[in-house]
VOTOR-400963 format. One record per residue (C-alpha): residue number from 0; residue in one letter; x, y, z. Coordinates in pm, whole numbers, plus 50000, padded with zeros to 5 digits. Each point is the difference from the previous one (the first is absolute). Layout:
<sites>
seq | type | X | Y | Z
NUM | a | X | Y | Z
...
</sites>
This chain:
<sites>
seq | type | X | Y | Z
0 | m | 55670 | 14153 | 11949
1 | p | 50007 | 49659 | 50168
2 | r | 49980 | 49805 | 49687
3 | v | 50309 | 50150 | 49863
4 | e | 50340 | 49923 | 50014
5 | p | 50284 | 50272 | 49994
6 | f | 50302 | 49955 | 49770
7 | y | 50183 | 50314 | 50053
8 | a | 50147 | 50210 | 49781
9 | i | 50370 | 50039 | 50031
10 | k | 50040 | 50196 | 49741
11 | c | 49832 | 50293 | 50229
12 | n | 50279 | 49988 | 50251
13 | p | 50278 | 49765 | 49958
14 | n | 50119 | 50040 | 50352
15 | d | 50142 | 49658 | 50120
16 | i | 49860 | 50054 | 50393
17 | v | 49654 | 50026 | 49820
18 | v | 50024 | 49720 | 49773
19 | k | 50143 | 49779 | 50289
20 | m | 49701 | 50071 | 50257
21 | l | 49746 | 49971 | 49770
22 | a | 50186 | 49654 | 49903
23 | k | 49939 | 49923 | 50341
24 | l | 49635 | 50070 | 50000
25 | k | 49911 | 49746 | 49721
26 | i | 49932 | 50281 | 49758
27 | g | 50023 | 49918 | 49656
28 | f | 50268 | 50163 | 49724
29 | d | 49910 | 50207 | 49673
30 | c | 50320 | 49982 | 49812
31 | a | 50044 | 50220 | 49679
32 | s | 50381 | 49879 | 49961
33 | k | 50332 | 49760 | 50033
34 | s | 50118 | 50219 | 50295
35 | e | 49623 | 50023 | 50142
36 | i | 50006 | 49628 | 49984
37 | s | 50317 | 49925 | 50178
38 | q | 49935 | 50211 | 50268
39 | a | 49654 | 49845 | 50033
40 | l | 50163 | 49701 | 50064
41 | a | 50313 | 50150 | 50197
42 | s | 49730 | 50049 | 50260
43 | g | 49877 | 49665 | 50037
44 | v | 49647 | 49965 | 49833
45 | t | 49959 | 49692 | 49799
46 | a | 50008 | 50066 | 49593
47 | d | 49583 | 49915 | 50007
48 | r | 49960 | 50309 | 50199
49 | i | 50127 | 50232 | 49698
50 | i | 49864 | 50122 | 49709
51 | y | 50183 | 50138 | 49729
52 | a | 49744 | 50279 | 49905
53 | n | 50191 | 50087 | 49685
54 | p | 49809 | 49975 | 49672
55 | c | 50320 | 50083 | 49816
56 | k | 50313 | 49803 | 50127
57 | q | 50336 | 49967 | 49868
58 | a | 50077 | 49654 | 49908
59 | s | 50290 | 49967 | 50213
60 | n | 49775 | 50120 | 50300
61 | i | 49691 | 49734 | 49911
62 | k | 50358 | 49738 | 50025
63 | y | 50043 | 50100 | 50350
64 | a | 49663 | 49977 | 50060
65 | q | 50001 | 49627 | 49905
66 | s | 50337 | 49903 | 50137
67 | n | 49874 | 50101 | 50352
68 | g | 49658 | 49829 | 50000
69 | v | 49783 | 50385 | 49939
70 | r | 49694 | 49855 | 49769
71 | m | 49746 | 50269 | 50031
72 | m | 50004 | 50280 | 49812
73 | t | 49833 | 50256 | 49739
74 | f | 49946 | 50007 | 49674
75 | d | 49811 | 50244 | 49753
76 | s | 50112 | 49948 | 49632
77 | v | 50085 | 49665 | 49731
78 | a | 50341 | 50076 | 49979
79 | e | 50059 | 49984 | 50410
80 | l | 49832 | 49698 | 49990
81 | r | 50241 | 49850 | 49735
82 | k | 50286 | 50125 | 50197
83 | i | 49825 | 49818 | 50329
84 | s | 49976 | 49650 | 49772
85 | a | 50380 | 50047 | 49910
86 | y | 50124 | 50069 | 50332
87 | h | 49763 | 49875 | 50241
88 | s | 49723 | 49761 | 49877
89 | s | 49888 | 49934 | 50394
90 | a | 49912 | 50353 | 50070
91 | l | 49653 | 50084 | 50115
92 | l | 49872 | 50295 | 49800
93 | v | 49793 | 50262 | 50146
94 | l | 49875 | 50214 | 49701
95 | r | 49987 | 50361 | 50078
96 | i | 49746 | 50165 | 49864
97 | f | 49959 | 50343 | 49941
98 | v | 49811 | 50291 | 50200
99 | g | 49923 | 50330 | 49956
100 | a | 50046 | 50176 | 50312
101 | t | 50005 | 50361 | 49938
102 | k | 50036 | 50115 | 50382
103 | a | 50298 | 49867 | 50080
104 | l | 50353 | 50172 | 50097
105 | c | 50179 | 49781 | 49707
106 | p | 49741 | 49813 | 49796
107 | l | 50182 | 49708 | 49872
108 | g | 49722 | 49915 | 49723
109 | l | 50198 | 50179 | 49707
110 | k | 50270 | 49734 | 50060
111 | f | 49866 | 49666 | 50103
112 | g | 49676 | 49813 | 49931
113 | a | 49831 | 49795 | 49764
114 | q | 49618 | 50102 | 49859
115 | i | 49755 | 49792 | 50072
116 | s | 49975 | 49932 | 49605
117 | d | 50360 | 49827 | 50018
118 | v | 49948 | 49719 | 50280
119 | p | 49858 | 49748 | 49763
120 | e | 50335 | 50048 | 49772
121 | l | 50196 | 50014 | 50282
122 | l | 49812 | 49714 | 50182
123 | a | 50009 | 49806 | 49689
124 | t | 50429 | 50057 | 49956
125 | a | 50002 | 49890 | 50347
126 | q | 49864 | 49648 | 49932
127 | s | 50173 | 49954 | 49660
128 | l | 50329 | 50067 | 50186
129 | s | 49883 | 49765 | 50282
130 | l | 50017 | 50256 | 50254
131 | e | 49724 | 49990 | 50287
132 | v | 49905 | 50353 | 50074
133 | i | 49823 | 49991 | 50383
134 | g | 49847 | 50364 | 50072
135 | v | 49975 | 50331 | 49858
136 | s | 50172 | 50329 | 50170
137 | f | 49982 | 50406 | 49957
138 | h | 50112 | 50272 | 50123
139 | v | 49770 | 50331 | 50035
140 | g | 50310 | 50173 | 50029
141 | s | 50214 | 50178 | 50339
142 | g | 49836 | 50198 | 50256
143 | c | 49639 | 49963 | 49827
144 | f | 49721 | 50160 | 50175
145 | d | 49713 | 49887 | 49758
146 | a | 49862 | 49720 | 50209
147 | s | 49754 | 49928 | 49706
148 | a | 50355 | 49875 | 49794
149 | y | 50021 | 49697 | 50204
150 | q | 49594 | 49936 | 49953
151 | t | 50083 | 50044 | 49595
152 | a | 50277 | 49780 | 50017
153 | i | 49895 | 49765 | 50215
154 | l | 49705 | 49929 | 49747
155 | l | 50204 | 49998 | 49688
156 | s | 50231 | 49718 | 50208
157 | r | 49658 | 49781 | 50033
158 | k | 49907 | 50037 | 49632
159 | v | 50400 | 49865 | 49899
160 | f | 49915 | 49718 | 50266
161 | d | 49720 | 49955 | 49799
162 | i | 50134 | 50012 | 49646
163 | g | 50260 | 49747 | 50159
164 | s | 49758 | 49751 | 50114
165 | s | 49893 | 50021 | 49633
166 | m | 50272 | 49922 | 49876
167 | n | 50088 | 49663 | 50302
168 | i | 50241 | 50211 | 50152
169 | s | 49870 | 49978 | 50379
170 | m | 50252 | 50282 | 50188
171 | s | 49971 | 50029 | 50362
172 | l | 50183 | 50357 | 50117
173 | l | 49893 | 50398 | 49950
174 | d | 50267 | 50242 | 50074
175 | i | 49841 | 50318 | 50073
176 | g | 50296 | 50162 | 50045
177 | g | 50168 | 50345 | 50160
178 | g | 49884 | 50361 | 50028
179 | f | 49889 | 50000 | 50369
180 | p | 50071 | 50301 | 50162
181 | g | 50276 | 50016 | 50238
182 | n | 49934 | 50321 | 50217
183 | l | 49711 | 49914 | 50196
184 | d | 50058 | 50303 | 50286
185 | t | 49754 | 50185 | 49848
186 | q | 49640 | 49944 | 50038
187 | q | 49910 | 50033 | 49618
188 | n | 50277 | 49738 | 49889
189 | l | 49863 | 49772 | 50256
190 | n | 49688 | 50031 | 49927
191 | f | 50061 | 49955 | 49633
192 | f | 50204 | 49686 | 50065
193 | e | 49743 | 49880 | 50209
194 | n | 49781 | 50078 | 49683
195 | v | 50220 | 49824 | 49793
196 | c | 49954 | 49660 | 50215
197 | d | 49651 | 50003 | 50026
198 | t | 50047 | 50017 | 49620
199 | i | 50222 | 49729 | 49903
200 | n | 49883 | 49788 | 50315
201 | s | 49597 | 50005 | 49834
202 | c | 50110 | 49956 | 49658
203 | i | 50202 | 49715 | 50052
204 | d | 49733 | 49810 | 50218
205 | l | 49776 | 50109 | 49683
206 | y | 50190 | 49873 | 49741
207 | f | 50231 | 49763 | 50147
208 | p | 49820 | 49845 | 50273
209 | e | 50163 | 49832 | 50306
210 | d | 49907 | 49690 | 49895
211 | s | 50127 | 49981 | 49652
212 | s | 50373 | 49967 | 50156
213 | i | 50140 | 50272 | 49815
214 | r | 50337 | 50112 | 50185
215 | i | 50007 | 50372 | 50022
216 | i | 50294 | 50201 | 50022
217 | a | 50148 | 50394 | 49975
218 | e | 50332 | 50167 | 49960
219 | p | 49981 | 50277 | 50250
220 | g | 50291 | 50209 | 50037
221 | r | 49955 | 50370 | 50127
222 | y | 49733 | 49872 | 50279
223 | y | 50275 | 49835 | 50142
224 | v | 50318 | 50229 | 50027
225 | s | 49872 | 50369 | 49918
226 | s | 49933 | 50060 | 50344
227 | a | 50251 | 49803 | 50155
228 | f | 50315 | 50218 | 49861
229 | h | 50035 | 50423 | 50076
230 | l | 50318 | 50213 | 49860
231 | a | 50184 | 50203 | 50180
232 | c | 50209 | 50244 | 49784
233 | t | 50203 | 50321 | 50145
234 | v | 49936 | 50354 | 49853
235 | t | 50420 | 50039 | 49841
236 | s | 49935 | 50376 | 49849
237 | l | 49745 | 50249 | 49984
238 | r | 49930 | 50320 | 49760
239 | v | 49757 | 50295 | 50092
240 | s | 49871 | 50147 | 49678
241 | q | 49756 | 50329 | 49990
242 | i | 49668 | 49872 | 49827
243 | e | 49936 | 50282 | 49683
244 | n | 49706 | 50252 | 50101
245 | s | 49995 | 49842 | 50367
246 | l | 50090 | 50100 | 50306
247 | e | 50099 | 49643 | 50090
248 | d | 50313 | 49802 | 49985
249 | s | 50001 | 49687 | 49826
250 | y | 50206 | 49706 | 50143
251 | s | 50196 | 49754 | 49843
252 | y | 50127 | 49664 | 50198
253 | f | 50235 | 49770 | 49894
254 | l | 49973 | 49641 | 50135
255 | n | 50254 | 49749 | 49971
256 | d | 49766 | 49763 | 49846
257 | g | 49743 | 50047 | 49665
258 | v | 49850 | 49877 | 49653
259 | y | 50315 | 49777 | 49899
260 | g | 50069 | 49832 | 50410
261 | s | 49640 | 49923 | 50213
262 | f | 49789 | 50280 | 49807
263 | n | 49962 | 49825 | 49661
264 | c | 49670 | 49922 | 50126
265 | i | 49882 | 50306 | 49926
266 | v | 50101 | 49941 | 49627
267 | f | 49910 | 49675 | 49988
268 | d | 49694 | 49939 | 50256
269 | h | 49887 | 50325 | 50058
270 | y | 50111 | 50027 | 50398
271 | i | 49850 | 50366 | 50160
272 | g | 50233 | 50035 | 50280
273 | d | 49868 | 50017 | 50312
274 | h | 50244 | 50050 | 50248
275 | y | 50116 | 50226 | 50351
276 | l | 50228 | 50168 | 50154
277 | l | 50215 | 49763 | 50245
278 | s | 50078 | 50286 | 50237
279 | d | 49631 | 50154 | 49964
280 | v | 49893 | 49625 | 50192
281 | y | 50238 | 50069 | 50267
282 | g | 50015 | 50368 | 50048
283 | e | 50369 | 50032 | 49923
284 | a | 49981 | 50251 | 49654
285 | e | 50099 | 50339 | 50089
286 | s | 49756 | 50166 | 49817
287 | y | 49722 | 49734 | 50185
288 | f | 49810 | 50317 | 50088
289 | d | 49974 | 50165 | 49676
290 | e | 49691 | 49915 | 49846
291 | s | 50043 | 50178 | 49707
292 | t | 50031 | 49809 | 49662
293 | y | 50158 | 50086 | 49692
294 | p | 49973 | 49849 | 49640
295 | s | 50261 | 49737 | 49962
296 | i | 50151 | 49721 | 49776
297 | y | 50227 | 49698 | 50095
298 | w | 50269 | 49897 | 49769
299 | g | 50152 | 49707 | 49982
300 | p | 50416 | 49966 | 49984
301 | t | 50065 | 49946 | 49594
302 | c | 50088 | 50247 | 49779
303 | d | 49701 | 49979 | 49785
304 | s | 49753 | 50260 | 50025
305 | a | 49761 | 49705 | 49966
306 | d | 50090 | 49838 | 50353
307 | k | 49679 | 50214 | 50143
308 | i | 49809 | 49814 | 50329
309 | l | 49727 | 50227 | 50071
310 | e | 49894 | 50362 | 49920
311 | n | 49706 | 50247 | 50032
312 | f | 49934 | 49953 | 50357
313 | r | 50128 | 50195 | 50321
314 | i | 50185 | 49876 | 50304
315 | r | 50192 | 50243 | 50262
316 | k | 50337 | 50050 | 49965
317 | i | 50243 | 49692 | 50034
318 | s | 50318 | 50044 | 50123
319 | i | 50322 | 49838 | 49821
320 | g | 50042 | 49659 | 50167
321 | e | 49666 | 49923 | 50096
322 | c | 49817 | 49671 | 49964
323 | i | 49704 | 49973 | 49761
324 | v | 49791 | 49619 | 50033
325 | f | 49786 | 49918 | 49655
326 | k | 49758 | 49718 | 50106
327 | n | 49899 | 49716 | 49855
328 | m | 50325 | 49975 | 49742
329 | g | 50010 | 49613 | 50001
330 | a | 49815 | 49916 | 49690
331 | y | 50195 | 50080 | 49663
332 | t | 50262 | 50225 | 50155
333 | m | 50361 | 49820 | 50078
334 | a | 49891 | 49697 | 49732
335 | a | 50056 | 50204 | 49718
336 | a | 50256 | 50290 | 50149
337 | s | 50337 | 50073 | 49862
338 | t | 50320 | 50140 | 50081
339 | f | 50016 | 50336 | 49730
340 | n | 50256 | 50245 | 50016
341 | g | 50145 | 49751 | 50277
342 | f | 49723 | 50090 | 50285
343 | q | 49969 | 49643 | 50202
344 | i | 49643 | 49846 | 50048
345 | p | 49894 | 50068 | 50362
346 | f | 50139 | 49698 | 50236
347 | i | 49727 | 49838 | 50191
348 | q | 49921 | 50031 | 50414
349 | y | 49716 | 49719 | 50144
350 | y | 49827 | 50145 | 50324
351 | s | 49737 | 49797 | 50153
352 | t | 49768 | 50071 | 50337
353 | f | 50024 | 49747 | 50268
354 | s | 49716 | 49792 | 49918
355 | d | 50056 | 49998 | 49617
356 | w | 50332 | 49869 | 50084
357 | e | 49827 | 49682 | 50216
358 | f | 49850 | 49909 | 49674
359 | i | 50267 | 50110 | 49736
360 | s | 50308 | 49817 | 50150
361 | p | 49875 | 49629 | 49990
362 | l | 49963 | 50137 | 49578
363 | l | 50377 | 50048 | 49979
364 | l | 50313 | 49810 | 50054
365 | e | 50231 | 50177 | 50265
366 | e | 50259 | 50098 | 49702
367 | d | 49734 | 50184 | 49845
368 | y | 50032 | 50292 | 50262
369 | t | 50324 | 49956 | 50148
370 | t | 50174 | 50012 | 49690
371 | q | 50346 | 50281 | 49962
372 | h | 49857 | 50204 | 49783
373 | d | 49834 | 50304 | 50053
374 | y | 49670 | 49936 | 49818
375 | l | 49893 | 49701 | 50177
376 | n | 50006 | 50118 | 50384
377 | i | 49653 | 49948 | 50112
378 | h | 49920 | 50276 | 50260
379 | r | 49720 | 49946 | 50310
380 | g | 49851 | 50284 | 50056
381 | l | 49714 | 50037 | 50264
382 | d | 49594 | 49925 | 49964
383 | s | 49955 | 50371 | 49801
384 | e | 49942 | 50103 | 49656
385 | i | 50280 | 50260 | 50030
386 | d | 50223 | 49779 | 50128
387 | l | 50032 | 49792 | 49653
388 | i | 50217 | 50300 | 49961
389 | p | 50209 | 50128 | 50298
390 | v | 50097 | 50249 | 50162
391 | e | 50382 | 49997 | 49883
392 | m | 49940 | 50027 | 49663
393 | a | 49878 | 50380 | 50025
394 | t | 50388 | 50041 | 50010
395 | t | 50128 | 49677 | 49797
396 | c | 49757 | 49988 | 49801
397 | s | 50185 | 50009 | 49611
398 | h | 49869 | 49769 | 49763
399 | s | 49781 | 49720 | 50086
400 | l | 49683 | 49777 | 49914
</sites>
């Protein structure tokens, strides 16, 4: 999407190394709170590369944005306009409109977005308060699988621009939000993403032609980080049960992470556990040559029976101590993890191929990867996919991202 400027959605994964690398790449940031604004500024970005993309903000956070020069922010109600007028009258406002996308993993329309019928009143209120409205934003929902949702939303945005023009409000920015997939390692997902890009490109060229000088931004989150993180868990316990009216046994495996931790994405983000056994990759498992599979369940470590990661699938027998690697765990995992029952959030190990490291290393300060903290060790592997998780982890793997 050559006309679209990315503003990374920090909420998706606020990992400090990720934020610093993206900042060095001159990417903007979508922030929803004082803490996220603070993190973005600390990474070295200037205030004009931040959009405070939360239509319902705390007054104290608006004051913080004002005192740090962050002017661009969203709104979707008269109440928010009055609040912004009181605490940040020089803000550059972006009107968030409602989009009724139904094929998103996490629809957002129920919570945010003004109806088109409310636009004239909102713009008139902004005028009466001497506030500057510079553009329109929408969000089709996180993990949206409906390219037509973008088409509908861009058309609605055009209508809002036209309403503004009729009221002598000249807008200059369109924020197409996020929702872009992050796991592009399947042909289906890749085809879908290409379809979304084609739809967006054609729609913005039709409704906001290049000679209109409209600035187009987006708020991708999972697109950048989903496939950049894998989660390595250890099997800590197992239980074998006889299946009623069957000759088969069922295997329950207990892991050292669960839905109260990194796998909260199962509850909130509808994650499907794409995983593999590390010892199978390296041929080290005792049952490696046993091709039999059995009905299985993965449980998390807490005392809550709702802490269930995956069920109704078949896999070979797994031994206590084996490492299971879950792929594409970078989006909406660590960001919402808790320490319920005293189980800790996983530490992070960073791995890079030599060829990637040549690109990555100039983006980081030496202190970012030579810190004394275990979770900030950079491990440079060989140029192969497997070496992103080295063979040593087959025996030392405990709990890491």
